[in-house]
C-alpha positions, 0 to 999 in steps of 0.5 A: 540630883533632882528626881523624875516622875514618869507618865506613860500617856496612852490616851492619845494613841490610836489603835492602828494595828488592825486585828492586833488591836481589836482586843487590846490597846497598842501598848499591849501588842507583843513585839520582839518574840517575848515583849510588849510594846510598853516594856521598852518605855517602862524599862527605859524609865526604870533603868533611868532610876525613875521609881514613880510611874503612872500609866494613863489609859482609857480603853481596852486595858485589860490585857495591859493590866494583866501584863503589868500586874503589880510591876514586879518584873520592873522592880516597881512593886513598892510600898511607896511609889512604884507602878500605877495604872490610872484610868480616868475617874468617870464618877466626879460630877464636878469634873469638866476636864476633857481629853488627856487633861482629864487624866492629869486633873483626876490623878493630881494626887499621883503628882502631889504624892510623888517624890520628884519635882519633874515629870517625864511624859511619854507614849509607847509606840516609839521603840528605843533604848534610851537613857533619860538621865542624860536628857534630864541632866541637859534639862537641869543644866539649861533651865528649860521649861520643857525639853523635848526628845527628837531624832533627826531622820536621814530617810523619812519612811511611810510611818514617819509622815504623819508623826509630829516633827519639831521645827528648830532654830540653830540653837535647838529651841523649838519654834513649832511642833507640826506634822510636816511630811518633809520635816526630818526632826521626828518628835518621839512623844517624850518630854520633860517638864517641871511638875509645878509648871505641868499642873499650872498648864493643866489648870490653864487649859481646863479653864479654857475648855481645852483638851490636849496638854501638848497642843493647848498647853505647850505648843500654844504657849511657845511664845512664853515658854522656853522649849528646848530639844534633845537629840537622840541618835540610837535605835528607834522604830515607830510602830503606827501601822501594820506595815511598820509593825511587820517591817520593824519586827522582821528587822530584828532578825538582822543581828546588827539591828538586834544589837542596837536595841538589846546588846550592850544596852540596859536590859529590857524587862518583861513579864516572865514565863516559867517555861522550858527551852524550845524543843527541836525534833530531829525533823526540825529546820530553823534558820535565821529566826527569833524563837522564844522559849517553850516552843516545839519545832518539828517542821521548818521555820525560816526568817520568822519570829516565834513567841512563847509556846508555839508548836510547829508540827512536822511538815509545816513550813513557816517563812517570813512570819510572826507567830504569837503565843501558843499558836499551833501550826499543824502538819502540811501547812504553809505560812508566808508573810503572815502575822498570827495573834495569840492562841490560833490553830491552823488546821492541816494542809492549809496555805496562807500567803501575804505580802511584805507590805501587806502581811496576812493577819489573823486575830487571836483565838481563831481556828482556820 
């Protein structure tokens, strides 16, 4: 079977998660008590036997680089191929490319040296557990120029309204890609294309001073390209706002939803932490929560998500909240519908209450 090269294109993704993306890009935002958002697409690629993976990023990528490292947790620390974190080259005076085309142009060596003849291009804000081998097999069988991945959404939610949608004919051919709020064919920002065609379209767009591969290279040439669709029907959450982040995070507390993403599926890998199991004191009460290792629980935790190393002191109450790494909630404090970023200390006898549709958010490294 032919081989795939993976590209995680972060340059076009907007940092829409308010305080959570003040100091990091969206792909590095923690999700699901121990993961980062990029872990899902990266694990999907590795589980689909993709061994050459590039991450195209432009800004706020220090946290992302710290998390990904050499790619060892994903078995991508290889002598040949593996994981490449590739910001654009700022120092080439002959480079006239713009937008995301700059990444493809500046990193042409990645494609030339890669063993695969086809490229899978994705973003990071669609959380799912998908087998790309099935998509790739359909792409080869149909002989399409481009195969796009979409999900038909039964009930459109607020996070779907501004997302790209596919206009399809009865045979699954893509007629257009729009942001039509009434279209239910949600484009997952994932598609497969032959490497030679990709590089040809990049050169075509740059020569015409275009900026976006999908918009200017593929959508603008639908009349001469065969662009087909692949329907995905598994778990999918779109994270493009604080509301959607909070909603989909909290939905993981439902065991049926959790099972759709994690159980009876290929594993999702992440950067490991060598920490002991969570310690529960005699005074601890924990109900309906997702709690990572390394925590100390002396107070009450209900319907919440705790990341690694969180300390909940005695008589503190945390409800319907997301508490990230190494936060400390001191005695007598009440948190409800709250999202705390990393390394936050909440002083004794404080009360912070948000709303489910508008949770109270605190940027990392604060003392309140």
